[in-house]
PDB file of N, CA, C and O in Angstrom:
ATOM      1  N   LEU A   1       5.694  -7.016 -39.905  1.00  0.00           N
ATOM      2  CA  LEU A   1       4.786  -6.914 -38.765  1.00  0.00           C
ATOM      3  C   LEU A   1       5.532  -7.137 -37.451  1.00  0.00           C
ATOM      4  O   LEU A   1       5.312  -6.407 -36.485  1.00  0.00           O
ATOM      5  N   ALA A   2       6.404  -8.132 -37.408  1.00  0.00           N
ATOM      6  CA  ALA A   2       7.149  -8.426 -36.184  1.00  0.00           C
ATOM      7  C   ALA A   2       8.136  -7.311 -35.859  1.00  0.00           C
ATOM      8  O   ALA A   2       8.314  -6.966 -34.691  1.00  0.00           O
ATOM      9  N   GLY A   3       8.779  -6.746 -36.876  1.00  0.00           N
ATOM     10  CA  GLY A   3       9.711  -5.650 -36.660  1.00  0.00           C
ATOM     11  C   GLY A   3       9.013  -4.419 -36.120  1.00  0.00           C
ATOM     12  O   GLY A   3       9.549  -3.727 -35.255  1.00  0.00           O
ATOM     13  N   ASN A   4       7.822  -4.142 -36.623  1.00  0.00           N
ATOM     14  CA  ASN A   4       7.048  -2.993 -36.152  1.00  0.00           C
ATOM     15  C   ASN A   4       6.642  -3.181 -34.699  1.00  0.00           C
ATOM     16  O   ASN A   4       6.654  -2.226 -33.922  1.00  0.00           O
ATOM     17  N   TYR A   5       6.281  -4.409 -34.325  1.00  0.00           N
ATOM     18  CA  TYR A   5       5.908  -4.701 -32.943  1.00  0.00           C
ATOM     19  C   TYR A   5       7.093  -4.512 -32.009  1.00  0.00           C
ATOM     20  O   TYR A   5       6.950  -3.940 -30.928  1.00  0.00           O
ATOM     21  N   GLU A   6       8.268  -4.992 -32.420  1.00  0.00           N
ATOM     22  CA  GLU A   6       9.472  -4.840 -31.600  1.00  0.00           C
ATOM     23  C   GLU A   6       9.850  -3.375 -31.459  1.00  0.00           C
ATOM     24  O   GLU A   6      10.290  -2.948 -30.391  1.00  0.00           O
ATOM     25  N   GLU A   7       9.684  -2.601 -32.527  1.00  0.00           N
ATOM     26  CA  GLU A   7       9.983  -1.167 -32.479  1.00  0.00           C
ATOM     27  C   GLU A   7       9.023  -0.459 -31.527  1.00  0.00           C
ATOM     28  O   GLU A   7       9.440   0.403 -30.753  1.00  0.00           O
ATOM     29  N   LEU A   8       7.755  -0.814 -31.581  1.00  0.00           N
ATOM     30  CA  LEU A   8       6.759  -0.220 -30.689  1.00  0.00           C
ATOM     31  C   LEU A   8       7.036  -0.597 -29.237  1.00  0.00           C
ATOM     32  O   LEU A   8       6.906   0.232 -28.337  1.00  0.00           O
ATOM     33  N   GLU A   9       7.418  -1.849 -29.017  1.00  0.00           N
ATOM     34  CA  GLU A   9       7.712  -2.304 -27.661  1.00  0.00           C
ATOM     35  C   GLU A   9       8.933  -1.586 -27.090  1.00  0.00           C
ATOM     36  O   GLU A   9       8.930  -1.197 -25.922  1.00  0.00           O
ATOM     37  N   SER A  10       9.970  -1.408 -27.895  1.00  0.00           N
ATOM     38  CA  SER A  10      11.170  -0.717 -27.407  1.00  0.00           C
ATOM     39  C   SER A  10      10.867   0.763 -27.156  1.00  0.00           C
ATOM     40  O   SER A  10      11.386   1.351 -26.207  1.00  0.00           O
ATOM     41  N   LYS A  11      10.038   1.354 -27.995  1.00  0.00           N
ATOM     42  CA  LYS A  11       9.651   2.753 -27.785  1.00  0.00           C
ATOM     43  C   LYS A  11       8.847   2.892 -26.494  1.00  0.00           C
ATOM     44  O   LYS A  11       9.047   3.837 -25.731  1.00  0.00           O
ATOM     45  N   LEU A  12       7.938   1.950 -26.252  1.00  0.00           N
ATOM     46  CA  LEU A  12       7.134   1.974 -25.034  1.00  0.00           C
ATOM     47  C   LEU A  12       8.013   1.814 -23.796  1.00  0.00           C
ATOM     48  O   LEU A  12       7.827   2.521 -22.805  1.00  0.00           O
ATOM     49  N   MET A  13       8.967   0.889 -23.849  1.00  0.00           N
ATOM     50  CA  MET A  13       9.861   0.674 -22.704  1.00  0.00           C
ATOM     51  C   MET A  13      10.736   1.904 -22.457  1.00  0.00           C
ATOM     52  O   MET A  13      11.026   2.235 -21.307  1.00  0.00           O
ATOM     53  N   ARG A  14      11.154   2.577 -23.519  1.00  0.00           N
ATOM     54  CA  ARG A  14      11.954   3.798 -23.365  1.00  0.00           C
ATOM     55  C   ARG A  14      11.126   4.878 -22.689  1.00  0.00           C
ATOM     56  O   ARG A  14      11.615   5.579 -21.803  1.00  0.00           O
ATOM     57  N   LYS A  15       9.880   5.013 -23.104  1.00  0.00           N
ATOM     58  CA  LYS A  15       8.999   6.017 -22.496  1.00  0.00           C
ATOM     59  C   LYS A  15       8.723   5.696 -21.026  1.00  0.00           C
ATOM     60  O   LYS A  15       8.656   6.602 -20.196  1.00  0.00           O
ATOM     61  N   VAL A  16       8.564   4.424 -20.704  1.00  0.00           N
ATOM     62  CA  VAL A  16       8.316   4.030 -19.320  1.00  0.00           C
ATOM     63  C   VAL A  16       9.544   4.328 -18.464  1.00  0.00           C
ATOM     64  O   VAL A  16       9.409   4.747 -17.314  1.00  0.00           O
ATOM     65  N   LYS A  17      10.736   4.119 -19.010  1.00  0.00           N
ATOM     66  CA  LYS A  17      11.955   4.420 -18.260  1.00  0.00           C
ATOM     67  C   LYS A  17      12.114   5.923 -18.053  1.00  0.00           C
ATOM     68  O   LYS A  17      12.620   6.356 -17.018  1.00  0.00           O
ATOM     69  N   GLU A  18      11.684   6.724 -19.033  1.00  0.00           N
ATOM     70  CA  GLU A  18      11.774   8.181 -18.897  1.00  0.00           C
ATOM     71  C   GLU A  18      10.769   8.708 -17.881  1.00  0.00           C
ATOM     72  O   GLU A  18      11.095   9.595 -17.093  1.00  0.00           O
ATOM     73  N   ASN A  19       9.560   8.175 -17.890  1.00  0.00           N
ATOM     74  CA  ASN A  19       8.477   8.626 -17.006  1.00  0.00           C
ATOM     75  C   ASN A  19       7.861   7.427 -16.300  1.00  0.00           C
ATOM     76  O   ASN A  19       6.818   6.939 -16.735  1.00  0.00           O
ATOM     77  N   PRO A  20       8.470   6.935 -15.226  1.00  0.00           N
ATOM     78  CA  PRO A  20       7.961   5.713 -14.598  1.00  0.00           C
ATOM     79  C   PRO A  20       6.661   5.906 -13.837  1.00  0.00           C
ATOM     80  O   PRO A  20       6.006   4.921 -13.497  1.00  0.00           O
ATOM     81  N   PHE A  21       6.268   7.135 -13.559  1.00  0.00           N
ATOM     82  CA  PHE A  21       5.059   7.354 -12.773  1.00  0.00           C
ATOM     83  C   PHE A  21       3.791   7.379 -13.627  1.00  0.00           C
ATOM     84  O   PHE A  21       2.688   7.308 -13.085  1.00  0.00           O
ATOM     85  N   VAL A  22       3.926   7.478 -14.943  1.00  0.00           N
ATOM     86  CA  VAL A  22       2.744   7.465 -15.814  1.00  0.00           C
ATOM     87  C   VAL A  22       2.060   6.101 -15.771  1.00  0.00           C
ATOM     88  O   VAL A  22       0.854   6.048 -15.530  1.00  0.00           O
ATOM     89  N   PRO A  23       2.776   4.992 -15.995  1.00  0.00           N
ATOM     90  CA  PRO A  23       2.088   3.703 -15.883  1.00  0.00           C
ATOM     91  C   PRO A  23       1.592   3.423 -14.471  1.00  0.00           C
ATOM     92  O   PRO A  23       0.570   2.761 -14.293  1.00  0.00           O
ATOM     93  N   ALA A  24       2.310   3.924 -13.463  1.00  0.00           N
ATOM     94  CA  ALA A  24       1.850   3.739 -12.087  1.00  0.00           C
ATOM     95  C   ALA A  24       0.543   4.482 -11.863  1.00  0.00           C
ATOM     96  O   ALA A  24      -0.354   3.960 -11.201  1.00  0.00           O
ATOM     97  N   GLY A  25       0.417   5.684 -12.400  1.00  0.00           N
ATOM     98  CA  GLY A  25      -0.823   6.448 -12.278  1.00  0.00           C
ATOM     99  C   GLY A  25      -1.987   5.775 -12.991  1.00  0.00           C
ATOM    100  O   GLY A  25      -3.104   5.730 -12.476  1.00  0.00           O
ATOM    101  N   ILE A  26      -1.714   5.259 -14.170  1.00  0.00           N
ATOM    102  CA  ILE A  26      -2.764   4.567 -14.929  1.00  0.00           C
ATOM    103  C   ILE A  26      -3.195   3.294 -14.198  1.00  0.00           C
ATOM    104  O   ILE A  26      -4.388   3.008 -14.099  1.00  0.00           O
ATOM    105  N   ALA A  27      -2.228   2.532 -13.688  1.00  0.00           N
ATOM    106  CA  ALA A  27      -2.554   1.297 -12.969  1.00  0.00           C
ATOM    107  C   ALA A  27      -3.323   1.602 -11.684  1.00  0.00           C
ATOM    108  O   ALA A  27      -4.276   0.899 -11.352  1.00  0.00           O
ATOM    109  N   GLY A  28      -2.916   2.644 -10.964  1.00  0.00           N
ATOM    110  CA  GLY A  28      -3.624   3.022  -9.738  1.00  0.00           C
ATOM    111  C   GLY A  28      -5.045   3.462 -10.009  1.00  0.00           C
ATOM    112  O   GLY A  28      -5.967   3.101  -9.278  1.00  0.00           O
ATOM    113  N   CYS A  29      -5.220   4.246 -11.066  1.00  0.00           N
ATOM    114  CA  CYS A  29      -6.565   4.694 -11.444  1.00  0.00           C
ATOM    115  C   CYS A  29      -7.447   3.491 -11.791  1.00  0.00           C
ATOM    116  O   CYS A  29      -8.598   3.416 -11.359  1.00  0.00           O
ATOM    117  N   ALA A  30      -6.906   2.555 -12.567  1.00  0.00           N
ATOM    118  CA  ALA A  30      -7.670   1.360 -12.936  1.00  0.00           C
ATOM    119  C   ALA A  30      -7.999   0.518 -11.705  1.00  0.00           C
ATOM    120  O   ALA A  30      -9.093  -0.038 -11.606  1.00  0.00           O
ATOM    121  N   ALA A  31      -7.056   0.421 -10.770  1.00  0.00           N
ATOM    122  CA  ALA A  31      -7.295  -0.358  -9.561  1.00  0.00           C
ATOM    123  C   ALA A  31      -8.387   0.274  -8.696  1.00  0.00           C
ATOM    124  O   ALA A  31      -9.234  -0.434  -8.153  1.00  0.00           O
ATOM    125  N   ILE A  32      -8.369   1.589  -8.567  1.00  0.00           N
ATOM    126  CA  ILE A  32      -9.395   2.272  -7.776  1.00  0.00           C
ATOM    127  C   ILE A  32     -10.767   2.130  -8.414  1.00  0.00           C
ATOM    128  O   ILE A  32     -11.760   1.910  -7.721  1.00  0.00           O
ATOM    129  N   VAL A  33     -10.821   2.253  -9.722  1.00  0.00           N
ATOM    130  CA  VAL A  33     -12.103   2.085 -10.420  1.00  0.00           C
ATOM    131  C   VAL A  33     -12.607   0.653 -10.271  1.00  0.00           C
ATOM    132  O   VAL A  33     -13.797   0.435 -10.042  1.00  0.00           O
ATOM    133  N   ALA A  34     -11.704  -0.328 -10.399  1.00  0.00           N
ATOM    134  CA  ALA A  34     -12.109  -1.727 -10.245  1.00  0.00           C
ATOM    135  C   ALA A  34     -12.618  -1.987  -8.830  1.00  0.00           C
ATOM    136  O   ALA A  34     -13.631  -2.662  -8.650  1.00  0.00           O
ATOM    137  N   TYR A  35     -11.926  -1.458  -7.833  1.00  0.00           N
ATOM    138  CA  TYR A  35     -12.365  -1.630  -6.446  1.00  0.00           C
ATOM    139  C   TYR A  35     -13.721  -0.960  -6.218  1.00  0.00           C
ATOM    140  O   TYR A  35     -14.584  -1.519  -5.540  1.00  0.00           O
ATOM    141  N   GLY A  36     -13.906   0.224  -6.776  1.00  0.00           N
ATOM    142  CA  GLY A  36     -15.187   0.917  -6.636  1.00  0.00           C
ATOM    143  C   GLY A  36     -16.328   0.158  -7.279  1.00  0.00           C
ATOM    144  O   GLY A  36     -17.432   0.105  -6.736  1.00  0.00           O
ATOM    145  N   LEU A  37     -16.062  -0.432  -8.440  1.00  0.00           N
ATOM    146  CA  LEU A  37     -17.096  -1.241  -9.092  1.00  0.00           C
ATOM    147  C   LEU A  37     -17.374  -2.517  -8.302  1.00  0.00           C
ATOM    148  O   LEU A  37     -18.514  -2.979  -8.251  1.00  0.00           O
ATOM    149  N   TYR A  38     -16.344  -3.083  -7.690  1.00  0.00           N
ATOM    150  CA  TYR A  38     -16.516  -4.276  -6.872  1.00  0.00           C
ATOM    151  C   TYR A  38     -17.384  -3.965  -5.649  1.00  0.00           C
ATOM    152  O   TYR A  38     -18.229  -4.774  -5.268  1.00  0.00           O
ATOM    153  N   LYS A  39     -17.180  -2.817  -5.043  1.00  0.00           N
ATOM    154  CA  LYS A  39     -17.917  -2.422  -3.843  1.00  0.00           C
ATOM    155  C   LYS A  39     -19.271  -1.775  -4.158  1.00  0.00           C
ATOM    156  O   LYS A  39     -19.960  -1.318  -3.246  1.00  0.00           O
ATOM    157  N   LEU A  40     -19.648  -1.734  -5.411  1.00  0.00           N
ATOM    158  CA  LEU A  40     -20.882  -1.058  -5.824  1.00  0.00           C
ATOM    159  C   LEU A  40     -22.118  -1.681  -5.158  1.00  0.00           C
ATOM    160  O   LEU A  40     -23.010  -0.954  -4.721  1.00  0.00           O
ATOM    161  N   LYS A  41     -22.179  -2.984  -5.076  1.00  0.00           N
ATOM    162  CA  LYS A  41     -23.365  -3.634  -4.508  1.00  0.00           C
ATOM    163  C   LYS A  41     -23.430  -3.516  -2.991  1.00  0.00           C
ATOM    164  O   LYS A  41     -24.517  -3.550  -2.413  1.00  0.00           O
ATOM    165  N   SER A  42     -22.279  -3.377  -2.341  1.00  0.00           N
ATOM    166  CA  SER A  42     -22.284  -3.316  -0.879  1.00  0.00           C
ATOM    167  C   SER A  42     -22.079  -1.890  -0.375  1.00  0.00           C
ATOM    168  O   SER A  42     -21.402  -1.673   0.630  1.00  0.00           O
ATOM    169  N   ARG A  43     -22.657  -0.933  -1.067  1.00  0.00           N
ATOM    170  CA  ARG A  43     -22.468   0.459  -0.665  1.00  0.00           C
ATOM    171  C   ARG A  43     -23.434   0.894   0.424  1.00  0.00           C
ATOM    172  O   ARG A  43     -23.327   2.013   0.925  1.00  0.00           O
ATOM    173  N   GLY A  44     -24.367   0.042   0.801  1.00  0.00           N
ATOM    174  CA  GLY A  44     -25.294   0.342   1.889  1.00  0.00           C
ATOM    175  C   GLY A  44     -26.329   1.375   1.488  1.00  0.00           C
ATOM    176  O   GLY A  44     -26.934   1.273   0.421  1.00  0.00           O
ATOM    177  N   ASN A  45     -26.538   2.384   2.353  1.00  0.00           N
ATOM    178  CA  ASN A  45     -27.543   3.397   2.092  1.00  0.00           C
ATOM    179  C   ASN A  45     -27.015   4.557   1.241  1.00  0.00           C
ATOM    180  O   ASN A  45     -27.747   5.506   0.962  1.00  0.00           O
ATOM    181  N   THR A  46     -25.757   4.480   0.833  1.00  0.00           N
ATOM    182  CA  THR A  46     -25.162   5.556   0.051  1.00  0.00           C
ATOM    183  C   THR A  46     -25.781   5.604  -1.339  1.00  0.00           C
ATOM    184  O   THR A  46     -25.958   4.573  -1.987  1.00  0.00           O
ATOM    185  N   LYS A  47     -26.107   6.804  -1.787  1.00  0.00           N
ATOM    186  CA  LYS A  47     -26.661   6.953  -3.125  1.00  0.00           C
ATOM    187  C   LYS A  47     -25.615   6.594  -4.163  1.00  0.00           C
ATOM    188  O   LYS A  47     -24.413   6.693  -3.918  1.00  0.00           O
ATOM    189  N   MET A  48     -26.088   6.179  -5.320  1.00  0.00           N
ATOM    190  CA  MET A  48     -25.193   5.814  -6.422  1.00  0.00           C
ATOM    191  C   MET A  48     -24.324   6.997  -6.832  1.00  0.00           C
ATOM    192  O   MET A  48     -23.126   6.834  -7.064  1.00  0.00           O
ATOM    193  N   SER A  49     -24.913   8.181  -6.923  1.00  0.00           N
ATOM    194  CA  SER A  49     -24.149   9.355  -7.366  1.00  0.00           C
ATOM    195  C   SER A  49     -23.034   9.700  -6.383  1.00  0.00           C
ATOM    196  O   SER A  49     -21.940  10.077  -6.802  1.00  0.00           O
ATOM    197  N   VAL A  50     -23.294   9.577  -5.089  1.00  0.00           N
ATOM    198  CA  VAL A  50     -22.275   9.872  -4.083  1.00  0.00           C
ATOM    199  C   VAL A  50     -21.147   8.845  -4.166  1.00  0.00           C
ATOM    200  O   VAL A  50     -19.972   9.194  -4.056  1.00  0.00           O
ATOM    201  N   HIS A  51     -21.511   7.583  -4.360  1.00  0.00           N
ATOM    202  CA  HIS A  51     -20.501   6.533  -4.498  1.00  0.00           C
ATOM    203  C   HIS A  51     -19.609   6.804  -5.712  1.00  0.00           C
ATOM    204  O   HIS A  51     -18.387   6.685  -5.626  1.00  0.00           O
ATOM    205  N   LEU A  52     -20.219   7.166  -6.835  1.00  0.00           N
ATOM    206  CA  LEU A  52     -19.442   7.437  -8.046  1.00  0.00           C
ATOM    207  C   LEU A  52     -18.568   8.677  -7.887  1.00  0.00           C
ATOM    208  O   LEU A  52     -17.450   8.710  -8.401  1.00  0.00           O
ATOM    209  N   ILE A  53     -19.053   9.689  -7.191  1.00  0.00           N
ATOM    210  CA  ILE A  53     -18.250  10.889  -6.954  1.00  0.00           C
ATOM    211  C   ILE A  53     -17.039  10.547  -6.097  1.00  0.00           C
ATOM    212  O   ILE A  53     -15.931  11.005  -6.378  1.00  0.00           O
ATOM    213  N   HIS A  54     -17.239   9.741  -5.050  1.00  0.00           N
ATOM    214  CA  HIS A  54     -16.114   9.348  -4.201  1.00  0.00           C
ATOM    215  C   HIS A  54     -15.085   8.536  -4.991  1.00  0.00           C
ATOM    216  O   HIS A  54     -13.878   8.716  -4.831  1.00  0.00           O
ATOM    217  N   MET A  55     -15.576   7.655  -5.831  1.00  0.00           N
ATOM    218  CA  MET A  55     -14.688   6.853  -6.657  1.00  0.00           C
ATOM    219  C   MET A  55     -13.900   7.743  -7.627  1.00  0.00           C
ATOM    220  O   MET A  55     -12.698   7.546  -7.808  1.00  0.00           O
ATOM    221  N   ARG A  56     -14.558   8.703  -8.240  1.00  0.00           N
ATOM    222  CA  ARG A  56     -13.894   9.609  -9.175  1.00  0.00           C
ATOM    223  C   ARG A  56     -12.836  10.448  -8.468  1.00  0.00           C
ATOM    224  O   ARG A  56     -11.733  10.627  -8.983  1.00  0.00           O
ATOM    225  N   VAL A  57     -13.174  10.962  -7.289  1.00  0.00           N
ATOM    226  CA  VAL A  57     -12.227  11.789  -6.536  1.00  0.00           C
ATOM    227  C   VAL A  57     -10.999  10.975  -6.127  1.00  0.00           C
ATOM    228  O   VAL A  57      -9.873  11.469  -6.196  1.00  0.00           O
ATOM    229  N   ALA A  58     -11.214   9.737  -5.704  1.00  0.00           N
ATOM    230  CA  ALA A  58     -10.083   8.886  -5.316  1.00  0.00           C
ATOM    231  C   ALA A  58      -9.178   8.596  -6.517  1.00  0.00           C
ATOM    232  O   ALA A  58      -7.954   8.657  -6.406  1.00  0.00           O
ATOM    233  N   ALA A  59      -9.782   8.283  -7.655  1.00  0.00           N
ATOM    234  CA  ALA A  59      -8.989   7.987  -8.848  1.00  0.00           C
ATOM    235  C   ALA A  59      -8.229   9.225  -9.319  1.00  0.00           C
ATOM    236  O   ALA A  59      -7.050   9.137  -9.660  1.00  0.00           O
ATOM    237  N   GLN A  60      -8.896  10.369  -9.339  1.00  0.00           N
ATOM    238  CA  GLN A  60      -8.221  11.600  -9.759  1.00  0.00           C
ATOM    239  C   GLN A  60      -7.121  11.981  -8.781  1.00  0.00           C
ATOM    240  O   GLN A  60      -6.057  12.439  -9.199  1.00  0.00           O
ATOM    241  N   GLY A  61      -7.355  11.803  -7.501  1.00  0.00           N
ATOM    242  CA  GLY A  61      -6.337  12.112  -6.508  1.00  0.00           C
ATOM    243  C   GLY A  61      -5.101  11.254  -6.687  1.00  0.00           C
ATOM    244  O   GLY A  61      -3.977  11.741  -6.564  1.00  0.00           O
ATOM    245  N   PHE A  62      -5.304   9.985  -6.975  1.00  0.00           N
ATOM    246  CA  PHE A  62      -4.162   9.103  -7.200  1.00  0.00           C
ATOM    247  C   PHE A  62      -3.381   9.521  -8.426  1.00  0.00           C
ATOM    248  O   PHE A  62      -2.150   9.541  -8.398  1.00  0.00           O
ATOM    249  N   VAL A  63      -4.075   9.856  -9.504  1.00  0.00           N
ATOM    250  CA  VAL A  63      -3.394  10.249 -10.742  1.00  0.00           C
ATOM    251  C   VAL A  63      -2.643  11.561 -10.543  1.00  0.00           C
ATOM    252  O   VAL A  63      -1.506  11.696 -10.995  1.00  0.00           O
ATOM    253  N   VAL A  64      -3.263  12.528  -9.872  1.00  0.00           N
ATOM    254  CA  VAL A  64      -2.583  13.802  -9.615  1.00  0.00           C
ATOM    255  C   VAL A  64      -1.361  13.590  -8.725  1.00  0.00           C
ATOM    256  O   VAL A  64      -0.323  14.216  -8.939  1.00  0.00           O
ATOM    257  N   GLY A  65      -1.477  12.719  -7.735  1.00  0.00           N
ATOM    258  CA  GLY A  65      -0.329  12.405  -6.893  1.00  0.00           C
ATOM    259  C   GLY A  65       0.791  11.764  -7.684  1.00  0.00           C
ATOM    260  O   GLY A  65       1.959  12.099  -7.484  1.00  0.00           O
ATOM    261  N   ALA A  66       0.457  10.844  -8.583  1.00  0.00           N
ATOM    262  CA  ALA A  66       1.470  10.206  -9.417  1.00  0.00           C
ATOM    263  C   ALA A  66       2.125  11.221 -10.346  1.00  0.00           C
ATOM    264  O   ALA A  66       3.336  11.171 -10.566  1.00  0.00           O
ATOM    265  N   MET A  67       1.332  12.140 -10.892  1.00  0.00           N
ATOM    266  CA  MET A  67       1.895  13.184 -11.751  1.00  0.00           C
ATOM    267  C   MET A  67       2.835  14.090 -10.964  1.00  0.00           C
ATOM    268  O   MET A  67       3.901  14.460 -11.455  1.00  0.00           O
ATOM    269  N   THR A  68       2.444  14.445  -9.756  1.00  0.00           N
ATOM    270  CA  THR A  68       3.284  15.299  -8.914  1.00  0.00           C
ATOM    271  C   THR A  68       4.599  14.602  -8.589  1.00  0.00           C
ATOM    272  O   THR A  68       5.664  15.213  -8.676  1.00  0.00           O
ATOM    273  N   LEU A  69       4.531  13.333  -8.218  1.00  0.00           N
ATOM    274  CA  LEU A  69       5.758  12.583  -7.950  1.00  0.00           C
ATOM    275  C   LEU A  69       6.631  12.485  -9.198  1.00  0.00           C
ATOM    276  O   LEU A  69       7.857  12.545  -9.108  1.00  0.00           O
ATOM    277  N   GLY A  70       6.003  12.336 -10.351  1.00  0.00           N
ATOM    278  CA  GLY A  70       6.760  12.278 -11.599  1.00  0.00           C
ATOM    279  C   GLY A  70       7.484  13.574 -11.894  1.00  0.00           C
ATOM    280  O   GLY A  70       8.631  13.560 -12.339  1.00  0.00           O
ATOM    281  N   VAL A  71       6.820  14.700 -11.648  1.00  0.00           N
ATOM    282  CA  VAL A  71       7.454  16.001 -11.874  1.00  0.00           C
ATOM    283  C   VAL A  71       8.603  16.208 -10.897  1.00  0.00           C
ATOM    284  O   VAL A  71       9.670  16.682 -11.288  1.00  0.00           O
ATOM    285  N   VAL A  72       8.396  15.859  -9.632  1.00  0.00           N
ATOM    286  CA  VAL A  72       9.460  15.998  -8.633  1.00  0.00           C
ATOM    287  C   VAL A  72      10.640  15.093  -8.996  1.00  0.00           C
ATOM    288  O   VAL A  72      11.794  15.502  -8.868  1.00  0.00           O
ATOM    289  N   TYR A  73      10.360  13.877  -9.444  1.00  0.00           N
ATOM    290  CA  TYR A  73      11.409  12.945  -9.847  1.00  0.00           C
ATOM    291  C   TYR A  73      12.191  13.481 -11.041  1.00  0.00           C
ATOM    292  O   TYR A  73      13.420  13.415 -11.056  1.00  0.00           O
ATOM    293  N   SER A  74      11.491  14.009 -12.037  1.00  0.00           N
ATOM    294  CA  SER A  74      12.189  14.540 -13.212  1.00  0.00           C
ATOM    295  C   SER A  74      12.996  15.785 -12.860  1.00  0.00           C
ATOM    296  O   SER A  74      14.077  15.993 -13.411  1.00  0.00           O
ATOM    297  N   MET A  75      12.489  16.618 -11.950  1.00  0.00           N
ATOM    298  CA  MET A  75      13.255  17.785 -11.512  1.00  0.00           C
ATOM    299  C   MET A  75      14.502  17.334 -10.756  1.00  0.00           C
ATOM    300  O   MET A  75      15.574  17.918 -10.921  1.00  0.00           O
ATOM    301  N   TYR A  76      14.368  16.308  -9.937  1.00  0.00           N
ATOM    302  CA  TYR A  76      15.512  15.783  -9.206  1.00  0.00           C
ATOM    303  C   TYR A  76      16.576  15.268 -10.173  1.00  0.00           C
ATOM    304  O   TYR A  76      17.762  15.556 -10.015  1.00  0.00           O
ATOM    305  N   LYS A  77      16.138  14.496 -11.185  1.00  0.00           N
ATOM    306  CA  LYS A  77      17.082  13.989 -12.177  1.00  0.00           C
ATOM    307  C   LYS A  77      17.745  15.126 -12.941  1.00  0.00           C
ATOM    308  O   LYS A  77      18.943  15.077 -13.218  1.00  0.00           O
ATOM    309  N   GLU A  78      16.975  16.141 -13.279  1.00  0.00           N
ATOM    310  CA  GLU A  78      17.491  17.240 -14.094  1.00  0.00           C
ATOM    311  C   GLU A  78      18.481  18.113 -13.333  1.00  0.00           C
ATOM    312  O   GLU A  78      19.519  18.486 -13.879  1.00  0.00           O
ATOM    313  N   TYR A  79      18.176  18.444 -12.086  1.00  0.00           N
ATOM    314  CA  TYR A  79      18.956  19.449 -11.377  1.00  0.00           C
ATOM    315  C   TYR A  79      19.949  18.895 -10.363  1.00  0.00           C
ATOM    316  O   TYR A  79      20.903  19.588 -10.007  1.00  0.00           O
ATOM    317  N   PHE A  80      19.755  17.678  -9.891  1.00  0.00           N
ATOM    318  CA  PHE A  80      20.637  17.183  -8.838  1.00  0.00           C
ATOM    319  C   PHE A  80      21.533  16.038  -9.277  1.00  0.00           C
ATOM    320  O   PHE A  80      22.635  15.900  -8.746  1.00  0.00           O
ATOM    321  N   THR A  81      21.113  15.222 -10.212  1.00  0.00           N
ATOM    322  CA  THR A  81      21.927  14.068 -10.581  1.00  0.00           C
ATOM    323  C   THR A  81      22.815  14.316 -11.789  1.00  0.00           C
ATOM    324  O   THR A  81      23.825  13.631 -11.957  1.00  0.00           O
ATOM    325  N   LYS A  82      22.463  15.282 -12.637  1.00  0.00           N
ATOM    326  CA  LYS A  82      23.297  15.582 -13.795  1.00  0.00           C
ATOM    327  C   LYS A  82      24.530  16.349 -13.331  1.00  0.00           C
ATOM    328  O   LYS A  82      24.441  17.181 -12.427  1.00  0.00           O
ATOM    329  N   PRO A  83      25.663  16.076 -13.937  1.00  0.00           N
ATOM    330  CA  PRO A  83      26.854  16.844 -13.549  1.00  0.00           C
ATOM    331  C   PRO A  83      26.698  18.306 -13.962  1.00  0.00           C
ATOM    332  O   PRO A  83      26.195  18.624 -15.040  1.00  0.00           O
ATOM    333  N   ARG A  84      27.136  19.157 -13.091  1.00  0.00           N
ATOM    334  CA  ARG A  84      26.988  20.583 -13.351  1.00  0.00           C
ATOM    335  C   ARG A  84      28.088  21.044 -14.318  1.00  0.00           C
ATOM    336  O   ARG A  84      29.260  20.693 -14.182  1.00  0.00           O
ATOM    337  N   VAL A  85      27.665  21.828 -15.277  1.00  0.00           N
ATOM    338  CA  VAL A  85      28.607  22.380 -16.241  1.00  0.00           C
ATOM    339  C   VAL A  85      29.145  23.680 -15.658  1.00  0.00           C
ATOM    340  O   VAL A  85      28.381  24.592 -15.344  1.00  0.00           O
ATOM    341  N   GLN A  86      30.448  23.757 -15.518  1.00  0.00           N
ATOM    342  CA  GLN A  86      31.047  24.958 -14.931  1.00  0.00           C
ATOM    343  C   GLN A  86      31.368  25.937 -16.048  1.00  0.00           C
ATOM    344  O   GLN A  86      31.991  25.594 -17.053  1.00  0.00           O
ATOM    345  N   GLU A  87      30.923  27.162 -15.838  1.00  0.00           N
ATOM    346  CA  GLU A  87      31.181  28.208 -16.834  1.00  0.00           C
ATOM    347  C   GLU A  87      32.545  28.809 -16.580  1.00  0.00           C
ATOM    348  O   GLU A  87      32.971  28.961 -15.435  1.00  0.00           O
ATOM    349  N   LYS A  88      33.226  29.149 -17.664  1.00  0.00           N
ATOM    350  CA  LYS A  88      34.563  29.747 -17.530  1.00  0.00           C
ATOM    351  C   LYS A  88      34.514  31.223 -17.758  1.00  0.00           C
ATOM    352  O   LYS A  88      35.544  31.893 -17.686  1.00  0.00           O
TER     353      LYS A  88
END
């Protein structure tokens, strides 16, 4: 059981190092949802559906932004930081 946990933890850390923006996107989405739920009672005259739509749009926007940054980061690593192989 302990060996399986260590293997899972090392696999998770490897995946996080490969794609660092995935956990950032998940954390940002959770933070936006938590903030939206916290502000639910003090939404004033705003309808519940409008509040939930705004919360959903903010969370999706953050996740899409994190995904975009992740793709740009991986493209940068792939094309600019790797040594170029010269063809003969």
